[in-house]
Structure formats: C-alpha cells, structure tokens
matplotlib code that plots the C-alpha trace (Angstrom):
import matplotlib.pyplot as plt

x = [67.2, 66.6, 64.5, 66.5, 69.7, 68.4, 68.7, 72.5, 74.2, 76.5, 73.6, 73.3, 77.1, 77.3, 74.4, 76.2, 79.6, 78.0, 76.0, 72.7, 70.9, 67.6, 66.1, 68.0, 65.9, 67.9, 65.2, 63.6, 60.6, 57.4, 55.5, 58.1, 57.6, 53.8, 53.2, 56.1, 54.4, 51.6, 53.9, 54.0, 57.5, 59.5, 62.0, 65.0, 63.8, 66.2, 65.0, 66.1, 66.3, 66.9, 68.7, 69.3, 71.7, 72.8, 69.3, 68.9, 65.9, 68.4, 69.3, 65.6, 65.0, 68.1, 66.8, 63.7, 65.9, 66.1, 69.4, 69.3, 70.6, 70.8, 72.0, 73.5, 75.4, 77.4, 80.5, 80.4, 76.9, 77.9, 81.0, 79.2, 76.5, 79.0, 81.2, 78.3, 76.9, 80.3, 80.4, 83.5, 82.5, 84.4, 84.6, 84.7, 84.0, 80.6, 80.1, 79.8, 79.6, 81.7, 80.0, 80.2, 79.1, 78.9, 76.7, 73.9, 73.9, 75.1, 75.2, 76.1, 77.8, 77.0, 74.2, 70.8, 70.3, 73.4, 71.8, 71.1, 68.6, 71.3, 72.3, 68.7, 68.2, 66.5, 64.9, 61.4, 60.7, 61.4, 61.3, 61.1, 60.8, 63.2, 63.8, 60.7, 60.1, 63.7, 63.2, 61.6, 58.6, 60.5, 62.7, 60.2, 58.8, 62.4, 63.0, 59.8, 60.5, 64.0, 62.9, 60.3, 62.9, 65.4, 63.2, 62.1, 58.5, 57.4, 58.9, 56.5, 57.0, 56.3, 56.2, 56.0, 55.1, 54.2, 51.5, 51.4, 50.5, 53.4, 53.1, 54.1, 57.5, 60.1, 61.4, 63.1, 61.2, 58.7, 54.9, 53.5, 49.8, 48.0, 47.1, 50.8, 51.6, 48.8, 50.2, 53.7, 53.0, 49.4, 50.5, 52.4, 51.1, 47.9, 48.3, 46.7, 46.8, 47.6, 47.7, 47.0, 47.2, 47.8, 51.2, 51.9, 51.7, 54.3, 56.7, 57.3, 60.2, 57.7, 55.3, 58.3, 58.7, 55.2, 53.4, 49.7, 49.0, 51.1, 49.8, 51.9, 50.8, 51.9, 51.3, 51.6, 52.5, 51.6, 52.6, 49.6, 51.2]
y = [25.3, 29.0, 29.8, 33.0, 31.0, 29.8, 33.3, 32.8, 30.5, 29.5, 27.6, 25.3, 25.0, 23.7, 21.3, 19.7, 19.7, 18.0, 15.5, 16.9, 16.4, 14.8, 17.0, 15.0, 12.3, 9.3, 8.3, 10.2, 12.2, 10.5, 13.7, 14.8, 11.7, 11.8, 15.5, 16.9, 16.0, 18.4, 21.3, 20.0, 21.4, 20.4, 17.7, 20.0, 22.8, 23.9, 23.2, 25.2, 23.6, 26.1, 24.9, 21.6, 20.0, 16.6, 15.6, 12.6, 14.4, 16.2, 12.9, 12.1, 15.5, 15.0, 11.6, 13.2, 15.1, 18.4, 20.3, 20.9, 24.0, 23.9, 26.3, 25.2, 27.1, 24.1, 23.0, 19.7, 19.0, 19.8, 17.7, 14.8, 15.0, 14.5, 12.0, 9.8, 9.7, 8.9, 12.2, 14.4, 18.0, 20.9, 23.8, 27.4, 30.8, 32.3, 35.7, 35.0, 31.3, 28.3, 26.5, 22.7, 21.1, 17.5, 15.9, 18.5, 18.8, 22.2, 23.4, 26.9, 26.8, 30.0, 32.1, 31.9, 35.6, 36.4, 34.8, 37.1, 36.9, 36.2, 33.0, 31.7, 32.7, 29.9, 28.3, 27.1, 25.0, 25.2, 22.3, 23.5, 20.6, 21.8, 25.5, 27.5, 25.2, 25.6, 29.3, 31.1, 33.3, 36.6, 35.3, 33.6, 36.8, 37.9, 34.5, 34.6, 38.2, 37.4, 34.3, 36.2, 38.9, 36.5, 33.8, 34.2, 35.2, 31.9, 29.6, 27.3, 25.8, 22.6, 23.5, 21.0, 22.3, 21.0, 22.1, 21.4, 23.2, 25.6, 25.5, 21.8, 22.1, 24.7, 24.3, 23.7, 22.4, 25.2, 25.0, 26.9, 27.3, 27.7, 31.3, 32.1, 30.4, 32.5, 35.7, 35.0, 34.0, 34.9, 38.3, 36.5, 32.9, 31.0, 28.8, 25.3, 22.6, 19.3, 17.1, 17.4, 14.5, 13.8, 12.1, 12.0, 8.2, 8.0, 10.2, 8.8, 11.2, 14.1, 12.2, 11.6, 15.3, 15.7, 16.6, 15.7, 16.7, 16.9, 17.6, 17.6, 19.8, 20.0, 23.1, 24.1, 27.8, 28.8, 32.2, 34.5, 36.0]
z = [60.3, 59.7, 56.7, 56.1, 55.7, 52.4, 51.0, 50.7, 48.2, 51.1, 52.7, 49.6, 49.2, 52.8, 52.3, 49.4, 51.2, 54.3, 52.2, 53.5, 50.2, 51.1, 48.4, 45.8, 44.0, 42.7, 40.3, 37.3, 38.6, 37.8, 37.2, 34.7, 32.7, 32.9, 32.2, 30.2, 26.9, 27.7, 27.0, 23.4, 22.7, 19.6, 20.5, 19.7, 22.0, 24.7, 28.2, 31.3, 34.7, 37.6, 40.7, 39.0, 41.5, 40.1, 39.1, 36.7, 35.3, 33.1, 31.5, 30.8, 29.2, 27.1, 26.1, 24.7, 22.3, 24.2, 24.6, 28.4, 30.3, 34.1, 36.7, 40.0, 42.7, 44.0, 42.0, 43.9, 42.7, 39.1, 39.2, 40.7, 38.0, 35.2, 37.0, 38.2, 34.6, 33.0, 31.2, 30.6, 30.3, 28.7, 31.2, 30.1, 31.7, 30.9, 32.5, 36.3, 35.7, 34.9, 31.9, 32.0, 28.8, 27.4, 24.8, 24.8, 28.6, 29.9, 33.5, 34.4, 37.9, 39.8, 41.3, 39.6, 40.2, 38.1, 35.0, 32.0, 29.2, 26.5, 28.4, 28.2, 24.5, 22.7, 25.8, 25.1, 28.2, 31.9, 34.4, 38.0, 40.5, 43.2, 42.7, 43.8, 46.8, 47.9, 48.6, 51.6, 50.9, 50.9, 48.1, 45.9, 44.4, 43.6, 42.0, 39.9, 38.8, 37.7, 35.9, 33.9, 33.1, 31.6, 29.9, 26.3, 26.2, 24.5, 27.1, 29.0, 32.4, 34.2, 37.9, 40.8, 44.3, 47.8, 50.2, 53.9, 57.1, 57.5, 61.3, 61.2, 59.4, 58.7, 55.1, 52.8, 51.0, 51.6, 51.2, 48.3, 47.9, 44.6, 45.3, 45.6, 42.3, 40.7, 42.4, 41.1, 37.6, 36.4, 35.1, 32.3, 32.2, 32.2, 35.3, 34.9, 37.5, 35.9, 39.1, 42.8, 45.3, 48.9, 49.2, 52.9, 53.0, 50.3, 52.2, 55.7, 56.3, 56.4, 58.7, 61.0, 61.2, 62.6, 59.4, 59.1, 55.5, 52.3, 48.8, 45.7, 42.7, 39.1, 37.1, 33.5, 33.0, 29.5, 28.1, 27.6, 24.5]

ax = plt.figure().add_subplot(projection="3d")
ax.plot(x, y, z, "-o")
ax.set_aspect("equal")
plt.show()
C-alpha cells in the first residue's frame, strides 16, 4: 500500500467499494464515551466529524443532544450509514457536496478540502478519531491548516491518535507522535493529553503485521482565545 495513494479521494473510494474497511469500528468508541464530557459543550452544540465514514459514533453524539455534521468522500459509506441505521435522509446539493440529512444527523458527501467556513458555522465541537491518522505526513499539515481555517474560533476538539515504530508498518492508519500534534495545533490550541496507553495486546491484527509497540492517545484541543 503506497502512502502517497492516500492523497487522493479515489484511494478511499476504492477501499469502500472493495470492502477494505478495517478502519471502520462497529461499536461506539470507548474513548469518545469516556472523554467527550471533558469538552463541556452545551448539549445543543453542533459537532463536526471529519472523514466520518459510516461510524456509529455519530449516533452516540446525536444521542447526547448534539446536531452532528460529518464529511465523507464515499457516497457508498454515506448511503450505508443511513440505510443500516434505518434512516431516510433528504438529499440536497450544498456547494461541491451532496448534503444528506435526517433527524439532526447531516453528512456532506465530498472532499474535505472543499469545505468552507460557512458550512461549519455554529460548530463548537470536533471529534477526530479516524481523520488525522488516515493521512500521510505530507498531507497532515495541509489538513490541520484547512481545519483551522474553516472552524469557528471557539470550537474544541477531541483527537485520538496512534503511535508505533513507523519502520514496522506502512499506514494507514499512520503513526502520529505527540510532538507532531503540538506542531500542528499548538499555535491555536492548548494541547492536553487525556489518555495514553499501550494497546498492542488488544489489537492482534497489528501484532500480526509485525508491530512490536502500539500506543493510543487521546487529546483535548482547547482554543487559546
């Protein structure tokens, strides 16, 4: 798998079409449930989930009272999300996107980098479990810069990353060390580590790929303003 291939939306479109979605979690993420409350957002705050796929985490966030806005490049993933959860969305054009919407759950189907600030107006929280770690190093800076440009200044983020010896596996998911998170976000956010734990024993598929260490980290990114 060539890391550079992840630069193109076509890479992810093909992964969904071929059913190669090992990155998809069928269960609600445990870190989301444990740490989301530390952002202390009002229940009616809109939450943005980049590269959301068909994650059931969207349902959990909606269940907390949040209007949820996701972005996903794969029409198949978006359609499966609504179908598998017995939801019938309205579908409307929205700039370069198709906007799927049902019961407070909205997914913009298109390229993350085509998002504009008006589309994220009102967002006060961001949940990033599978977005930053999906991108190779040369693209992560572009991703973080664009995200900071389009997010309202008051929006906080719950970010989940993985760390491992990069010589042992070629992503995605990609290894992201704490120093890189600081480099990407510390100009605008106070970066606080909420959790760090070795999780190799809990993830045999990574051990089977020859990995000798795997650490999961959870960060809170709080605006400095």
